[in-house]
MARPA-448584 format. One record per residue: x, y, z of N, C-alpha, C, O in turn; residue in one letter; residue number from 0. Coordinates in nm, 3 decimals. Atoms other than C-alpha are relative to their C-alpha. Example, Ala and Ser with C-alpha at 12.3 -4.5 7.8 and 13.67 -1.06 7.14 Angstrom:
2
<rec n_X="0.089" n_Y="-0.119" n_Z="0.000" ca_X="1.230" ca_Y="-0.450" ca_Z="0.780" c_X="0.090" c_Y="0.120" c_Z="0.000" o_X="0.194" o_Y="0.118" o_Z="0.066" r="a" k="0"/>
<rec n_X="-0.082" n_Y="-0.119" n_Z="-0.006" ca_X="1.367" ca_Y="-0.106" ca_Z="0.714" c_X="-0.077" c_Y="0.109" c_Z="0.073" o_X="-0.026" o_Y="0.220" o_Z="0.090" r="s" k="1"/>
This chain:
43
<rec n_X="0.095" n_Y="-0.142" n_Z="0.011" ca_X="0.010" ca_Y="0.013" ca_Z="-0.012" c_X="0.065" c_Y="0.113" c_Z="0.003" o_X="0.125" o_Y="0.144" o_Z="0.106" r="m" k="0"/>
<rec n_X="-0.085" n_Y="-0.125" n_Z="-0.014" ca_X="0.161" ca_Y="0.332" ca_Z="-0.102" c_X="-0.100" c_Y="0.095" c_Z="0.109" o_X="-0.221" o_Y="0.095" o_Z="0.135" r="k" k="1"/>
<rec n_X="0.027" n_Y="-0.103" n_Z="-0.113" ca_X="0.131" ca_Y="0.594" ca_Z="0.157" c_X="-0.054" c_Y="0.138" c_Z="-0.052" o_X="0.008" o_Y="0.162" o_Z="-0.155" r="d" k="2"/>
<rec n_X="0.042" n_Y="-0.103" n_Z="0.047" ca_X="-0.051" ca_Y="0.931" ca_Z="0.084" c_X="0.135" c_Y="0.133" c_Z="0.026" o_X="0.155" o_Y="0.230" o_Z="-0.047" r="d" k="3"/>
<rec n_X="-0.132" n_Y="-0.068" n_Z="-0.012" ca_X="0.278" ca_Y="1.098" ca_Z="0.229" c_X="0.055" c_Y="0.031" c_Z="-0.092" o_X="0.078" o_Y="0.152" o_Z="-0.093" r="y" k="4"/>
<rec n_X="-0.098" n_Y="0.023" n_Z="0.094" ca_X="0.480" ca_Y="1.031" ca_Z="-0.074" c_X="-0.043" c_Y="0.112" c_Z="-0.122" o_X="0.038" o_Y="0.141" o_Z="-0.211" r="d" k="5"/>
<rec n_X="0.043" n_Y="-0.116" n_Z="0.078" ca_X="0.284" ca_Y="1.306" ca_Z="-0.269" c_X="0.101" c_Y="0.107" c_Z="0.017" o_X="0.168" o_Y="0.160" o_Z="-0.072" r="e" k="6"/>
<rec n_X="-0.037" n_Y="-0.127" n_Z="-0.051" ca_X="0.424" ca_Y="1.576" ca_Z="-0.021" c_X="0.136" c_Y="-0.020" c_Z="0.022" o_X="0.198" o_Y="0.086" o_Z="0.024" r="y" k="7"/>
<rec n_X="-0.128" n_Y="-0.037" n_Z="-0.029" ca_X="0.777" ca_Y="1.462" ca_Z="0.051" c_X="0.091" c_Y="-0.081" c_Z="-0.090" o_X="0.049" o_Y="-0.175" o_Z="-0.156" r="y" k="8"/>
<rec n_X="-0.042" n_Y="0.029" n_Z="0.143" ca_X="1.039" ca_Y="1.395" ca_Z="-0.182" c_X="0.098" c_Y="-0.148" c_Z="0.056" o_X="0.182" o_Y="-0.194" o_Z="-0.021" r="e" k="9"/>
<rec n_X="-0.080" n_Y="0.118" n_Z="-0.025" ca_X="1.201" ca_Y="1.081" ca_Z="0.004" c_X="-0.074" c_Y="-0.080" c_Z="0.110" o_X="-0.167" o_Y="-0.035" o_Z="0.176" r="s" k="10"/>
<rec n_X="0.063" n_Y="0.122" n_Z="-0.107" ca_X="1.117" ca_Y="0.752" ca_Z="0.233" c_X="0.039" c_Y="0.080" c_Z="0.128" o_X="-0.050" o_Y="0.121" o_Z="0.202" r="e" k="11"/>
<rec n_X="-0.048" n_Y="-0.035" n_Z="-0.065" ca_X="1.347" ca_Y="0.892" ca_Z="0.455" c_X="-0.067" c_Y="0.141" c_Z="0.089" o_X="-0.060" o_Y="0.158" o_Z="0.211" r="e" k="12"/>
<rec n_X="0.055" n_Y="-0.154" n_Z="-0.033" ca_X="1.170" ca_Y="1.264" ca_Z="0.496" c_X="-0.151" c_Y="-0.045" c_Z="0.071" o_X="-0.202" o_Y="0.004" o_Z="0.172" r="a" k="13"/>
<rec n_X="0.161" n_Y="0.042" n_Z="-0.039" ca_X="0.801" ca_Y="1.059" ca_Z="0.514" c_X="0.020" c_Y="-0.053" c_Z="0.128" o_X="-0.042" o_Y="-0.010" o_Z="0.226" r="n" k="14"/>
<rec n_X="0.001" n_Y="0.026" n_Z="-0.172" ca_X="0.919" ca_Y="0.870" ca_Z="0.821" c_X="0.030" c_Y="0.110" c_Z="0.090" o_X="-0.047" o_Y="0.132" o_Z="0.184" r="l" k="15"/>
<rec n_X="-0.018" n_Y="-0.117" n_Z="-0.086" ca_X="1.073" ca_Y="1.173" ca_Z="0.977" c_X="-0.141" c_Y="0.088" c_Z="0.036" o_X="-0.146" o_Y="0.163" o_Z="0.134" r="d" k="16"/>
<rec n_X="0.132" n_Y="-0.110" n_Z="-0.007" ca_X="0.712" ca_Y="1.355" ca_Z="0.946" c_X="-0.090" c_Y="-0.069" c_Z="0.084" o_X="-0.162" o_Y="-0.011" o_Z="0.165" r="s" k="17"/>
<rec n_X="0.088" n_Y="0.090" n_Z="-0.089" ca_X="0.537" ca_Y="1.036" ca_Z="1.096" c_X="0.067" c_Y="0.010" c_Z="0.156" o_X="-0.001" o_Y="0.017" o_Z="0.259" r="k" k="18"/>
<rec n_X="-0.031" n_Y="0.009" n_Z="-0.127" ca_X="0.771" ca_Y="1.036" ca_Z="1.375" c_X="-0.038" c_Y="0.127" c_Z="0.088" o_X="-0.099" o_Y="0.124" o_Z="0.195" r="s" k="19"/>
<rec n_X="0.055" n_Y="-0.119" n_Z="-0.071" ca_X="0.732" ca_Y="1.410" ca_Z="1.459" c_X="-0.130" c_Y="-0.011" c_Z="0.020" o_X="-0.165" o_Y="0.020" o_Z="0.134" r="d" k="20"/>
<rec n_X="0.156" n_Y="-0.026" n_Z="-0.010" ca_X="0.347" ca_Y="1.385" ca_Z="1.406" c_X="0.000" c_Y="-0.061" c_Z="0.142" o_X="-0.034" o_Y="-0.006" o_Z="0.247" r="s" k="21"/>
<rec n_X="0.012" n_Y="0.065" n_Z="-0.167" ca_X="0.383" ca_Y="1.126" ca_Z="1.695" c_X="0.037" c_Y="0.049" c_Z="0.109" o_X="-0.031" o_Y="0.022" o_Z="0.208" r="k" k="22"/>
<rec n_X="-0.100" n_Y="-0.056" n_Z="-0.086" ca_X="0.622" ca_Y="1.304" ca_Z="1.903" c_X="-0.115" c_Y="0.108" c_Z="0.051" o_X="-0.164" o_Y="0.092" o_Z="0.163" r="v" k="23"/>
<rec n_X="0.094" n_Y="-0.147" n_Z="0.004" ca_X="0.381" ca_Y="1.645" ca_Z="1.885" c_X="-0.142" c_Y="-0.082" c_Z="0.073" o_X="-0.197" o_Y="-0.037" o_Z="0.173" r="i" k="24"/>
<rec n_X="0.133" n_Y="0.038" n_Z="-0.055" ca_X="0.071" ca_Y="1.425" ca_Z="1.958" c_X="0.043" c_Y="-0.021" c_Z="0.137" o_X="-0.034" o_Y="0.036" o_Z="0.214" r="l" k="25"/>
<rec n_X="-0.001" n_Y="0.074" n_Z="-0.128" ca_X="0.209" ca_Y="1.268" ca_Z="2.283" c_X="0.012" c_Y="0.125" c_Z="0.070" o_X="-0.072" o_Y="0.148" o_Z="0.157" r="f" k="26"/>
<rec n_X="-0.012" n_Y="-0.106" n_Z="-0.070" ca_X="0.344" ca_Y="1.602" ca_Z="2.394" c_X="-0.136" c_Y="0.079" c_Z="0.046" o_X="-0.151" o_Y="0.128" o_Z="0.158" r="l" k="27"/>
<rec n_X="0.110" n_Y="-0.070" n_Z="-0.016" ca_X="-0.014" ca_Y="1.757" ca_Z="2.337" c_X="-0.067" c_Y="-0.078" c_Z="0.106" o_X="-0.112" o_Y="-0.021" o_Z="0.204" r="i" k="28"/>
<rec n_X="0.077" n_Y="0.092" n_Z="-0.102" ca_X="-0.166" ca_Y="1.461" ca_Z="2.530" c_X="0.035" c_Y="0.022" c_Z="0.148" o_X="-0.041" o_Y="0.061" o_Z="0.236" r="v" k="29"/>
<rec n_X="-0.076" n_Y="-0.059" n_Z="-0.118" ca_X="0.082" ca_Y="1.509" ca_Z="2.808" c_X="-0.058" c_Y="0.116" c_Z="0.051" o_X="-0.110" o_Y="0.114" o_Z="0.162" r="v" k="30"/>
<rec n_X="0.033" n_Y="-0.132" n_Z="-0.036" ca_X="-0.004" ca_Y="1.894" ca_Z="2.804" c_X="-0.158" c_Y="0.025" c_Z="0.073" o_X="-0.193" o_Y="0.103" o_Z="0.161" r="a" k="31"/>
<rec n_X="0.164" n_Y="-0.011" n_Z="-0.042" ca_X="-0.392" ca_Y="1.840" ca_Z="2.849" c_X="-0.010" c_Y="-0.072" c_Z="0.114" o_X="-0.090" o_Y="-0.036" o_Z="0.201" r="v" k="32"/>
<rec n_X="0.035" n_Y="0.036" n_Z="-0.127" ca_X="-0.344" ca_Y="1.600" ca_Z="3.111" c_X="0.052" c_Y="0.087" c_Z="0.141" o_X="-0.017" o_Y="0.082" o_Z="0.242" r="i" k="33"/>
<rec n_X="-0.093" n_Y="-0.051" n_Z="-0.075" ca_X="-0.118" ca_Y="1.789" ca_Z="3.324" c_X="-0.112" c_Y="0.163" c_Z="0.026" o_X="-0.165" o_Y="0.189" o_Z="0.134" r="a" k="34"/>
<rec n_X="0.108" n_Y="-0.034" n_Z="-0.020" ca_X="-0.351" ca_Y="2.077" ca_Z="3.238" c_X="-0.106" c_Y="-0.003" c_Z="0.116" o_X="-0.112" o_Y="0.062" o_Z="0.221" r="m" k="35"/>
<rec n_X="0.096" n_Y="0.109" n_Z="-0.074" ca_X="-0.637" ca_Y="1.864" ca_Z="3.373" c_X="-0.011" c_Y="0.030" c_Z="0.152" o_X="-0.093" o_Y="0.086" o_Z="0.225" r="t" k="36"/>
<rec n_X="-0.006" n_Y="0.008" n_Z="-0.125" ca_X="-0.473" ca_Y="1.796" ca_Z="3.672" c_X="0.037" c_Y="0.092" c_Z="0.100" o_X="0.031" o_Y="0.069" o_Z="0.221" r="y" k="37"/>
<rec n_X="-0.027" n_Y="-0.130" n_Z="-0.029" ca_X="-0.365" ca_Y="2.134" ca_Z="3.742" c_X="-0.132" c_Y="0.086" c_Z="0.062" o_X="-0.142" o_Y="0.142" o_Z="0.171" r="w" k="38"/>
<rec n_X="0.130" n_Y="-0.059" n_Z="-0.051" ca_X="-0.711" ca_Y="2.268" ca_Z="3.761" c_X="-0.072" c_Y="-0.084" c_Z="0.108" o_X="-0.133" o_Y="-0.039" o_Z="0.205" r="v" k="39"/>
<rec n_X="0.112" n_Y="0.080" n_Z="-0.113" ca_X="-0.876" ca_Y="1.972" ca_Z="3.947" c_X="0.087" c_Y="0.037" c_Z="0.123" o_X="0.000" o_Y="0.021" o_Z="0.209" r="a" k="40"/>
<rec n_X="-0.068" n_Y="0.013" n_Z="-0.100" ca_X="-0.612" ca_Y="2.033" ca_Z="4.238" c_X="-0.002" c_Y="0.173" c_Z="0.041" o_X="0.062" o_Y="0.203" o_Z="0.142" r="v" k="41"/>
<rec n_X="0.038" n_Y="-0.115" n_Z="-0.048" ca_X="-0.704" ca_Y="2.404" ca_Z="4.272" c_X="-0.099" c_Y="0.041" c_Z="0.099" o_X="-0.114" o_Y="0.160" o_Z="0.125" r="q" k="42"/>
């Protein structure tokens, strides 16, 4: 199966870097939401 990312990125390496970056960003967003929820809850 060919990824849709291929049309946006020039190489397979750039494609994998983008997927990795998006997973890291998603993880950071989840951690930030959990931290803010906890901070609001203890106020």
